[in-house]
Backbone as CSV, one residue per row, in Angstrom:
resi,resn,N_x,N_y,N_z,CA_x,CA_y,CA_z,C_x,C_y,C_z
1,GLU,-1.391,-1.094,1.465,-0.790,-1.693,0.273,0.632,-1.160,0.134
2,LYS,1.579,-2.072,0.121,2.986,-1.685,0.016,3.525,-2.016,-1.366
3,LYS,4.493,-1.204,-1.820,5.155,-1.426,-3.103,6.653,-1.289,-2.896
4,ALA,7.420,-2.006,-3.711,8.878,-1.875,-3.671,9.421,-2.103,-5.072
5,GLU,10.542,-1.435,-5.372,11.219,-1.600,-6.660,12.721,-1.567,-6.410
6,THR,13.436,-2.446,-7.104,14.887,-2.439,-6.974,15.436,-1.142,-7.561
7,LYS,16.553,-0.687,-7.023,17.167,0.541,-7.524,17.953,0.291,-8.796
8,GLU,18.410,-0.946,-8.967,19.192,-1.319,-10.146,18.497,-2.456,-10.870
9,ASN,18.947,-2.724,-12.081,18.432,-3.871,-12.820,18.748,-5.155,-12.058
10,VAL,17.898,-6.170,-12.255,18.072,-7.438,-11.554,19.368,-8.120,-11.978
11,ARG,19.886,-8.941,-11.057,21.121,-9.680,-11.332,20.913,-11.152,-11.006
12,LEU,21.661,-11.965,-11.663,21.602,-13.411,-11.498,22.063,-13.814,-10.102
13,GLY,21.283,-14.691,-9.432,21.672,-15.265,-8.154,21.472,-14.384,-6.943
14,VAL,21.039,-13.146,-7.122,20.804,-12.251,-5.987,19.409,-12.523,-5.429
15,LYS,19.313,-12.677,-4.093,18.020,-12.889,-3.443,17.418,-11.518,-3.141
16,TYR,16.296,-11.204,-3.797,15.588,-9.950,-3.567,14.492,-10.206,-2.535
17,VAL,14.518,-9.457,-1.423,13.579,-9.632,-0.324,12.699,-8.388,-0.232
18,PHE,11.397,-8.597,-0.150,10.446,-7.495,-0.043,10.638,-6.809,1.310
19,PRO,10.762,-5.482,1.346,11.017,-4.763,2.603,9.969,-5.059,3.679
20,GLY,10.448,-5.435,4.860,9.562,-5.735,5.978,8.967,-7.122,5.961
21,ARG,9.278,-7.914,4.944,8.735,-9.275,4.826,9.863,-10.211,4.401
22,GLU,10.544,-10.775,5.373,11.669,-11.667,5.063,11.233,-12.927,4.306
23,ASP,9.922,-13.240,4.351,9.420,-14.448,3.706,8.863,-14.199,2.301
24,VAL,9.187,-13.054,1.706,8.847,-12.775,0.303,10.165,-12.574,-0.424
25,GLU,10.544,-13.576,-1.236,11.848,-13.563,-1.902,11.707,-13.914,-3.382
26,VAL,12.538,-13.280,-4.193,12.660,-13.613,-5.618,14.147,-13.734,-5.921
27,THR,14.545,-14.852,-6.566,15.936,-15.068,-6.960,15.959,-15.496,-8.425
28,PHE,16.663,-14.736,-9.256,16.750,-15.081,-10.680,17.801,-16.170,-10.888
29,THR,17.411,-17.199,-11.647,18.316,-18.308,-11.950,18.773,-18.292,-13.403
30,CYS,18.146,-17.458,-14.226,18.526,-17.309,-15.631,18.083,-15.911,-16.084
31,LEU,18.989,-15.203,-16.725,18.688,-13.866,-17.244,19.254,-13.736,-18.651
32,PRO,18.724,-12.791,-19.447,19.283,-12.567,-20.782,20.746,-12.120,-20.681
33,SER,21.570,-12.592,-21.591,22.973,-12.171,-21.583,23.121,-10.731,-22.066
34,ASP,22.171,-10.248,-22.853,22.167,-8.864,-23.330,21.685,-7.959,-22.197
35,GLU,22.575,-7.197,-21.584,22.236,-6.349,-20.443,21.205,-5.277,-20.761
36,SER,21.053,-4.930,-22.028,20.056,-3.924,-22.394,18.626,-4.457,-22.205
37,LYS,18.469,-5.779,-22.067,17.145,-6.382,-21.854,16.775,-6.493,-20.380
38,LEU,17.716,-6.184,-19.483,17.454,-6.295,-18.047,16.653,-5.091,-17.549
39,ASP,15.947,-5.279,-16.450,15.124,-4.204,-15.895,15.033,-4.387,-14.380
40,THR,14.331,-3.469,-13.724,14.144,-3.538,-12.280,12.998,-4.484,-11.936
41,LEU,13.019,-4.981,-10.711,11.975,-5.853,-10.169,11.020,-4.996,-9.348
42,LYS,9.719,-5.196,-9.553,8.698,-4.475,-8.803,7.793,-5.492,-8.119
43,ILE,7.498,-5.253,-6.837,6.582,-6.116,-6.088,5.563,-5.224,-5.401
44,ARG,4.306,-5.592,-5.531,3.202,-4.855,-4.902,2.424,-5.833,-4.038
45,GLU,2.261,-5.498,-2.778,1.512,-6.336,-1.843,0.042,-5.939,-1.908
46,ILE,-0.839,-6.927,-2.070,-2.276,-6.686,-2.198,-2.983,-7.487,-1.116
47,SER,-3.875,-6.866,-0.391,-4.635,-7.585,0.624,-5.469,-8.677,-0.038
48,SER,-5.396,-9.883,0.507,-6.202,-10.984,-0.043,-7.688,-10.703,0.099
49,GLU,-8.044,-9.865,1.061,-9.450,-9.501,1.234,-9.970,-8.690,0.052
50,ASP,-9.073,-8.089,-0.724,-9.471,-7.308,-1.904,-9.624,-8.173,-3.147
51,ILE,-9.368,-9.481,-3.011,-9.464,-10.397,-4.148,-10.590,-11.385,-3.868
52,ASN,-11.598,-11.384,-4.701,-12.747,-12.276,-4.534,-12.481,-13.588,-5.258
53,LEU,-11.852,-14.527,-4.531,-11.517,-15.822,-5.120,-12.782,-16.614,-5.403
54,PRO,-12.715,-17.570,-6.335,-13.893,-18.383,-6.649,-14.361,-19.181,-5.438
55,SER,-15.624,-19.532,-5.421,-16.195,-20.355,-4.363,-15.395,-21.653,-4.226
56,GLY,-15.102,-22.029,-2.998,-14.355,-23.257,-2.761,-12.853,-23.068,-2.723
57,ILE,-12.383,-21.842,-2.955,-10.949,-21.533,-2.904,-10.743,-20.463,-1.842
58,GLY,-9.797,-20.706,-0.941,-9.496,-19.735,0.102,-8.075,-19.224,-0.022
59,ALA,-7.832,-18.029,0.478,-6.479,-17.467,0.501,-5.761,-18.016,1.732
60,ALA,-4.550,-18.521,1.548,-3.763,-19.095,2.634,-2.799,-18.073,3.218
61,SER,-2.965,-16.817,2.851,-2.104,-15.737,3.335,-2.917,-14.446,3.309
62,PRO,-2.629,-13.528,4.217,-3.358,-12.262,4.190,-3.057,-11.411,2.950
63,TYR,-1.995,-11.768,2.209,-1.595,-10.948,1.065,-1.329,-11.781,-0.185
64,ALA,-1.593,-11.154,-1.317,-1.161,-11.653,-2.623,-0.060,-10.698,-3.077
65,TYR,0.720,-11.111,-4.078,1.847,-10.287,-4.519,1.849,-10.167,-6.031
66,ASP,1.810,-8.913,-6.501,1.920,-8.610,-7.921,3.409,-8.391,-8.197
67,VAL,4.018,-9.344,-8.886,5.459,-9.330,-9.137,5.667,-9.078,-10.625
68,THR,6.410,-8.010,-10.957,6.608,-7.655,-12.362,8.042,-7.219,-12.622
69,VAL,8.438,-7.342,-13.867,9.726,-6.865,-14.351,9.534,-6.552,-15.834
70,GLY,10.218,-5.542,-16.343,10.043,-5.124,-17.731,10.856,-5.952,-18.714
71,MET,10.771,-7.264,-18.604,11.449,-8.160,-19.546,10.392,-9.073,-20.150
72,ASP,10.675,-9.597,-21.330,9.739,-10.495,-21.995,9.651,-11.823,-21.254
73,ASN,8.408,-12.300,-21.063,8.221,-13.622,-20.467,9.017,-14.650,-21.258
74,GLY,9.658,-15.564,-20.547,10.449,-16.603,-21.190,11.917,-16.232,-21.348
75,ASP,12.255,-14.926,-21.206,13.654,-14.490,-21.310,14.407,-14.683,-19.994
76,PHE,13.739,-15.149,-18.966,14.341,-15.280,-17.639,13.704,-16.446,-16.904
77,LYS,14.338,-16.891,-15.833,13.770,-17.880,-14.913,14.090,-17.409,-13.512
78,TYR,13.202,-17.739,-12.582,13.405,-17.316,-11.207,12.720,-18.275,-10.249
79,ASP,13.129,-18.176,-8.983,12.493,-18.897,-7.885,11.816,-17.858,-7.006
80,ILE,10.692,-18.239,-6.384,9.964,-17.310,-5.519,9.573,-18.022,-4.227
81,VAL,9.587,-17.289,-3.134,9.125,-17.763,-1.828,8.093,-16.766,-1.340
82,LEU,6.933,-17.267,-0.905,5.868,-16.406,-0.391,5.336,-16.975,0.928
83,PRO,4.832,-16.118,1.810,4.300,-16.591,3.088,2.934,-17.238,2.930
84,LYS,2.605,-18.088,3.905,1.282,-18.694,3.974,1.025,-19.141,5.404
85,ALA,-0.211,-19.422,5.716,-0.550,-19.948,7.041,0.065,-21.339,7.174
86,GLY,0.774,-21.585,8.264,1.494,-22.845,8.448,0.614,-24.067,8.556
87,ASP,-0.627,-23.902,9.005,-1.496,-25.057,9.211,-2.340,-25.411,7.996
88,VAL,-2.110,-24.755,6.882,-2.898,-24.984,5.668,-2.012,-25.600,4.595
89,ASN,-2.474,-26.676,3.987,-1.769,-27.274,2.849,-2.127,-26.445,1.618
90,ALA,-1.193,-25.612,1.178,-1.503,-24.612,0.150,-0.870,-24.922,-1.195
91,ASN,-1.417,-24.286,-2.206,-0.865,-24.278,-3.559,-0.497,-22.838,-3.894
92,LEU,0.456,-22.678,-4.793,0.772,-21.341,-5.278,-0.027,-21.115,-6.553
93,SER,-0.935,-20.168,-6.480,-1.792,-19.860,-7.621,-1.405,-18.503,-8.191
94,TYR,-1.785,-18.289,-9.448,-1.509,-16.999,-10.075,-2.678,-16.572,-10.945
95,ILE,-2.742,-15.265,-11.152,-3.809,-14.660,-11.936,-3.141,-13.751,-12.958
96,LYS,-3.356,-14.008,-14.231,-2.713,-13.234,-15.299,-3.519,-11.982,-15.619
97,LYS,-3.638,-11.115,-14.615,-4.304,-9.832,-14.777,-3.548,-8.828,-13.933
98,SER,-3.845,-7.574,-14.136,-3.204,-6.535,-13.318,-3.923,-6.439,-11.978
99,ALA,-3.245,-5.829,-11.017,-3.844,-5.643,-9.690,-5.146,-4.848,-9.796
100,ASP,-5.167,-3.827,-10.619,-6.374,-3.015,-10.773,-7.529,-3.803,-11.383
101,GLU,-7.210,-4.817,-12.199,-8.255,-5.630,-12.833,-8.866,-6.641,-11.870
102,ILE,-8.188,-6.958,-10.760,-8.714,-7.989,-9.864,-9.220,-7.453,-8.533
103,LYS,-8.728,-6.293,-8.112,-9.122,-5.777,-6.798,-10.617,-5.483,-6.758
104,GLY,-11.303,-6.117,-5.797,-12.726,-5.890,-5.609,-13.616,-6.546,-6.639
105,LYS,-13.043,-7.356,-7.505,-13.837,-8.014,-8.546,-13.815,-9.526,-8.343
106,ASP,-14.861,-10.194,-8.801,-14.922,-11.651,-8.700,-13.923,-12.273,-9.671
107,ILE,-13.123,-13.195,-9.166,-12.170,-13.935,-9.992,-12.849,-15.218,-10.454
108,GLU,-12.865,-15.427,-11.747,-13.448,-16.651,-12.302,-12.480,-17.808,-12.076
109,ARG,-13.012,-19.011,-11.915,-12.174,-20.190,-11.666,-11.145,-20.390,-12.785
110,ASN,-11.511,-20.097,-14.042,-10.559,-20.297,-15.151,-9.494,-19.202,-15.206
111,ASP,-9.651,-18.115,-14.421,-8.614,-17.074,-14.335,-7.544,-17.417,-13.296
112,LEU,-7.846,-18.357,-12.413,-6.934,-18.739,-11.343,-6.199,-20.012,-11.753
113,LYS,-4.899,-19.898,-11.947,-4.064,-21.034,-12.368,-3.158,-21.440,-11.210
114,GLU,-2.720,-22.696,-11.199,-1.801,-23.171,-10.168,-0.440,-23.475,-10.757
115,VAL,0.609,-23.108,-10.018,1.957,-23.530,-10.383,1.979,-25.044,-10.192
116,SER,2.578,-25.773,-11.110,2.566,-27.242,-11.054,3.229,-27.745,-9.774
117,ASP,2.779,-28.909,-9.303,3.343,-29.518,-8.096,4.830,-29.791,-8.236
118,LYS,5.293,-30.095,-9.459,6.719,-30.386,-9.645,7.582,-29.126,-9.491
119,ASP,6.973,-27.945,-9.658,7.710,-26.679,-9.548,7.418,-25.909,-8.262
120,SER,6.580,-26.480,-7.376,6.277,-25.772,-6.138,6.222,-26.748,-4.965
121,SER,6.463,-26.202,-3.770,6.399,-27.033,-2.571,6.001,-26.196,-1.368
122,ASP,5.197,-26.822,-0.521,4.720,-26.218,0.712,5.775,-26.467,1.780
123,LYS,6.306,-25.400,2.370,7.385,-25.508,3.360,6.924,-25.110,4.759
124,GLY,5.656,-25.276,5.068,5.145,-24.902,6.387,4.608,-23.489,6.382
125,ASP,5.434,-22.524,6.790,5.008,-21.124,6.830,5.226,-20.392,5.509
126,THR,5.823,-21.077,4.525,6.037,-20.490,3.202,5.680,-21.497,2.121
127,ILE,5.519,-20.990,0.928,5.361,-21.836,-0.253,6.395,-21.359,-1.262
128,GLU,7.093,-22.316,-1.882,8.179,-21.987,-2.797,7.883,-22.535,-4.186
129,ALA,8.314,-21.802,-5.191,8.192,-22.269,-6.574,9.510,-21.990,-7.286
130,THR,9.861,-22.886,-8.200,11.119,-22.775,-8.931,10.862,-22.806,-10.433
131,ASN,11.846,-22.351,-11.186,11.822,-22.421,-12.653,10.666,-21.671,-13.300
132,LEU,10.208,-20.610,-12.681,9.130,-19.813,-13.276,9.712,-18.897,-14.345
133,ASP,8.920,-18.646,-15.407,9.436,-17.839,-16.517,8.514,-16.692,-16.917
134,HIS,7.591,-16.337,-16.016,6.717,-15.188,-16.259,6.345,-14.561,-14.915
135,PHE,6.002,-13.290,-14.934,5.570,-12.611,-13.716,4.100,-12.289,-13.810
136,THR,3.455,-12.264,-12.657,2.026,-12.056,-12.579,1.655,-11.826,-11.116
137,ILE,0.389,-11.966,-10.772,-0.055,-11.873,-9.382,-0.072,-13.280,-8.791
138,PHE,0.610,-13.438,-7.661,0.668,-14.738,-6.983,-0.089,-14.664,-5.667
139,VAL,-0.797,-15.747,-5.354,-1.499,-15.859,-4.070,-1.454,-17.326,-3.632
140,ALA,-1.130,-17.551,-2.365,-1.173,-18.907,-1.805,-2.640,-19.238,-1.561
141,THR,-3.094,-20.397,-2.066,-4.510,-20.769,-1.960,-4.662,-22.179,-1.423
142,PHE,-5.869,-22.490,-0.995,-6.208,-23.847,-0.580,-7.653,-24.118,-0.957
143,ALA,-7.955,-25.394,-1.178,-9.323,-25.786,-1.487,-10.114,-25.781,-0.192
144,SER,-11.293,-25.198,-0.234,-12.074,-25.062,0.989,-13.553,-25.137,0.680
145,ASP,-14.255,-25.900,1.497,-15.702,-25.897,1.416,-16.278,-24.862,2.380
146,PHE,-15.383,-24.268,3.184,-15.771,-23.228,4.119,-15.209,-21.910,3.614
147,SER,-15.962,-20.859,3.726,-15.428,-19.562,3.328,-16.002,-18.467,4.211
148,THR,-15.205,-17.435,4.375,-15.638,-16.242,5.088,-15.411,-15.066,4.155
149,SER,-16.018,-13.959,4.491,-15.887,-12.811,3.606,-14.522,-12.142,3.715
150,LYS,-13.766,-12.428,4.796,-12.429,-11.895,4.937,-11.553,-12.876,5.706
151,ILE,-10.282,-12.565,5.838,-9.333,-13.462,6.485,-9.065,-13.057,7.925
152,THR,-9.012,-11.763,8.201,-8.647,-11.267,9.516,-9.835,-10.555,10.147
153,TYR,-10.080,-10.843,11.416,-11.170,-10.239,12.161,-10.632,-9.653,13.459
154,THR,-11.318,-8.654,13.981,-10.935,-8.099,15.273,-11.791,-8.743,16.359
155,GLN,-11.286,-8.721,17.593,-12.004,-9.318,18.707,-13.377,-8.679,18.838
156,GLY,-14.400,-9.504,18.999,-15.766,-9.029,19.134,-16.521,-8.919,17.827
157,GLU,-15.824,-9.001,16.703,-16.470,-8.899,15.401,-17.177,-10.214,15.078
158,THR,-18.362,-10.126,14.467,-19.114,-11.315,14.084,-18.534,-11.915,12.808
159,VAL,-18.354,-13.223,12.823,-17.815,-13.943,11.671,-18.958,-14.740,11.048
160,TYR,-19.195,-14.522,9.772,-20.188,-15.290,9.037,-19.453,-16.307,8.189
161,LEU,-19.822,-17.556,8.329,-19.154,-18.652,7.650,-20.126,-19.302,6.677
162,LYS,-19.655,-19.528,5.467,-20.459,-20.214,4.464,-19.811,-21.567,4.211
163,ALA,-20.601,-22.621,4.246,-20.072,-23.963,4.014,-20.939,-24.674,2.983
164,THR,-20.286,-25.340,2.047,-20.992,-26.142,1.045,-20.360,-27.514,0.996
165,GLY,-21.054,-28.463,0.459,-20.499,-29.796,0.271,-20.329,-30.578,1.556
166,LEU,-21.057,-30.211,2.614,-20.932,-30.929,3.872,-21.713,-32.235,3.803
167,THR,-21.222,-33.224,4.506,-21.873,-34.525,4.539,-22.792,-34.598,5.747
168,SER,-24.024,-34.947,5.533,-25.000,-35.036,6.606,-24.542,-36.044,7.658
169,GLY,-24.705,-35.666,8.930,-24.341,-36.554,10.028,-22.900,-36.394,10.500
170,ASN,-22.057,-35.701,9.740,-20.672,-35.484,10.171,-20.607,-34.329,11.157
171,HIS,-19.586,-34.359,11.995,-19.362,-33.310,12.982,-18.258,-32.393,12.467
172,TYR,-18.475,-31.088,12.494,-17.493,-30.125,12.020,-17.087,-29.231,13.180
173,ARG,-15.783,-29.016,13.298,-15.260,-28.190,14.380,-14.511,-27.010,13.779
174,LEU,-14.801,-25.827,14.272,-14.141,-24.613,13.805,-13.135,-24.172,14.849
175,ALA,-12.043,-23.567,14.376,-11.008,-23.102,15.292,-10.620,-21.674,14.957
176,ILE,-10.250,-20.942,15.994,-9.724,-19.588,15.830,-8.229,-19.664,16.124
177,ASP,-7.441,-19.045,15.283,-5.983,-19.033,15.458,-5.561,-17.601,15.767
178,PRO,-5.497,-17.252,17.074,-5.096,-15.889,17.422,-3.661,-15.612,16.988
179,PRO,-3.358,-14.384,16.562,-2.003,-14.089,16.094,-0.970,-14.249,17.211
180,GLY,0.171,-14.783,16.831,1.320,-14.817,17.722,1.471,-16.012,18.615
181,ASN,0.393,-16.707,18.992,0.590,-17.774,19.971,0.421,-19.183,19.417
182,ASN,-0.087,-19.341,18.215,-0.257,-20.648,17.579,-1.035,-21.641,18.438
183,ASN,-1.909,-21.154,19.295,-2.791,-22.011,20.089,-4.207,-21.810,19.586
184,PHE,-4.766,-22.850,18.998,-6.116,-22.756,18.457,-7.129,-22.730,19.581
185,THR,-8.182,-21.934,19.393,-9.335,-21.938,20.287,-10.448,-22.602,19.494
186,TYR,-10.920,-23.745,19.963,-11.951,-24.467,19.234,-13.326,-24.011,19.670
187,LEU,-14.190,-23.751,18.700,-15.541,-23.324,18.941,-16.429,-24.549,19.075
188,PRO,-17.542,-24.410,19.765,-18.458,-25.559,19.840,-18.859,-25.989,18.433
189,GLY,-18.862,-27.269,18.179,-19.143,-27.801,16.845,-20.614,-27.820,16.532
190,CYS,-20.896,-28.163,15.316,-22.289,-28.313,14.899,-22.385,-29.578,14.053
191,THR,-23.562,-30.145,14.014,-23.798,-31.341,13.235,-24.806,-31.013,12.149
192,THR,-24.509,-31.459,10.921,-25.466,-31.180,9.848,-26.465,-32.297,9.757
C-alpha cells in the first residue's frame, strides 16, 4: 500500500501525478480564492483485492485510490485519471467511506456510486472524470456475472470462478491475460 502527499498546498491547473504511476493524475480546475482554505493533496493506493465489491461488480484495476484534501466538498473542482484494464469497458465508481472502513469488508451495492457518464470516459488503459467536487475512494469497475476472489494470480495457482446469470445452452470462453504481452490464452470452454 503506497501513500503520497504534496509538499505544498494544491494549485490551480497543476497536474499532480502519483509517484511511480504516471496514469494516476489529479488536476484542479477550480479552487477557493481564499488561500487560507487551500490544503495538500493526499492519495493512498489500496489493493482492489482488499475491497469486497458487491456481487456482479468487478474491479477493472488492481488498485483503488483514496484521494483526499482538507478542503470542504464543493469548494473546488478537479479532473482525475486512473488506470484500468484496457480490455474492460469500465465505469469510475466511488465509495464515500474511509479506507479503514472498507478494507476487508463487504461493500453494499448502495455504498458504491458511479460518476455520471457525462463526467467520465473510458480511454482504453485509463478512465477519466471531470468536474468532480468531492474526494473519496475511487475504483474502476465493470458489471460482471463472473467473479473471482482476487484479481492477480501466480502461475500454478488454482483459480475459482463464480458465475451467475448464465443462459443455458450458451458457450462461455475464459481467457488469461498474462502481464506484459497482451496476448490472451483461451481456456477450454464449457457449456451450461
